[in-house]
C-alpha positions, 0 to 999 in steps of 0.5 A: 499500500505504501509503494502504491501511495508513493507511486500515486504521489508521483503521478498525481503531484502538486501540479496535477492536483493544484486546487482540492476542487480538482478531485471531484472528477478524478479517475478510478484506480482501474480506469483505461489508461489515458492516451497522452494524445495531441487532442488532450492539449486542446482539452487543456486549451478548453480548460484554460478558457473556462478557468480564466472566467474564474478570475471574476471572483478575484476582480469583484474588488474593483466593483466594490466602490462604484457598486456602493456608490450606484446603490448607496450602500456600504462596502460591507453590504455590496461585498455580499455579492462577491462573497456569495459567488465564492460560496457557491463554487465550493458548495456546488462543486461535488454536485457539479462532478456528479452531474457531469458524470450522470448527464455528460460533460458538455450538457454540464458546461453548457448549462454553467456557461448559459448561467454565467452569462445571464447572471453577468448580463442581468446584473448589468441592469440591477437597480438594487443591491439585492439583484447583485446577490441573486444574479451575480452572486448565486446565479454567476456562482452556480454557473462558475461551478458548473463549468469549472469542476467538470472541465478540470476534471476532464483534463485528467482524463486525457493524460498519464505521464504528462498529467501534472504539466497538463493540469497545471497549465489548465488551471493557470487560466485562474491567475491569467483571468485574475491578472487580465480582468481587474485592469480591463474592468476598471478601464472600462469603469472609468471610460463608461461605467460598471454596467457596461463592464459587466456586459462586456465581461458577459460577451467575452464569457459567451465567446470563450465558453461556446469555444470551450464547449465545442472543444471539450470531449469527455473521453472516459465515463466515471462512476464511483461510490464514496463511503465518507463516514470513516473520513467524517469520524477521523479527528484529524479531519475534523481538525482540519475541517476546522482549520479550513472554515477559519482560513477561508474566513481571511482568504478573500478579505485582500482580494475584495478589499484591497482595491477600496483601501488603496484608493482610500489611501490616495491611490488612483483607480487604475493603479489599485486595480493592478494590485489585483492583477499582481495577486493574480500573477503571484497566486499562479506562481505560488501554486507552481513554485512551492508545490515544486519545492515541497516535492523535493523537500516537505510539503507540510513545511511549505503548508506551514510557511503559507499559513504563517505568511497569510497570517503575517500578511493580514496582521501588518496590512493595517500599518501600510499605506503607500502603494508599493507597500500594497503592491508587496503585501498584495503579492506576498498574500497572493503567492501563499494563498495559491501555494496553500490551496495547491499543497494542501491535497498533497499533505492530505494524501500523505496523511490519509493515503492517496486512495482517499485523496479524492474524497477527503480533499473535496470534503476539506474544500467544503469547509472554506465555503463558510469563511468565504461567505462571511469574511469580506461582508464583515470586514466591509461592515467594519468599515462601514461602521468605523470608518477604517478596515483596521478591525476588520482586517485584524479579525481575519488575521486572528482566524487565520492565526488560529487556523495556522496553529491548528495546521501546525498542530495536526502537521506536527 
């Protein structure tokens, strides 16, 4: 069993599993060997396109101030739109995997793409902030989950020898979307308004996902039955699940509020938006670099390093005011936020065995959902009531610190 686990670890390394969501559709042990064919790289390209659209989540920060001004609402109030979207993806992820197995990849991805386009388009006509909650948060979040999980899982069907490189390139689309969307959306907002920006985003999503649907091809039908009860009863898993809830609370706070924070300290709209782009580049780099280092040293050590750095970043953030400092903060946080989600599945496979990697990582990722939902809005509420982000950010730092302590405890 140890030899098999080691073999699985080599085959499904960090690059092949850069995010817990990828394990929802992982292959059966006795599945037909993937062909490593040329068409597999077409699948990589199609998946890359859909992953770029996930950058919408990380771009919501450029919409916070325009939406707050449009609806005469507080930053905490409008932050719920992005938080609901971030909440929907891990919650719907396992369901999306099941639906793609039961009804076919193209039907599910096509449905999800339609929902994303409708959600973005209708959001541009919103006359109340709750319209953003429903259309941007729920509808776009549901659609994004239906497109993201199945396509990334499909990539793993087409590769064996090069699965790490293939899936690594495919999920790099998230970072590219995080890089590209914030400055583009900000430029459109400056030239026109946020409504036009959302319509342009809807048009792009329609074109890119339509191309993706045409190119996608599901190679192997996947059927599996997973017994979750032994995992749920495991005390180590329960500790990690609590860690995920706490880490998830602070995870999106910088992505949603660092733009507004920078503008409050004198940065221009365009300059502040570029911080999010820098975070996207750093997140993509972190997934690859610390995963590669972990293969040669210790994945648990890399996970600890990521958790500690995330805690430090949130702790020192309220003391920073210059734009170059905020860029440094954003790059550091983005790098370690990406690496945290990349290394965690590998650590779980080491703790629970490679044969349980899919079920354990899928369940652990669900633990991030409550924090994703609450972290940014509560932080915005602190700003709305006190005129300062300090208490809200430090609450996120406190939850991250407790999460790091739990991480250190179970990892040791």
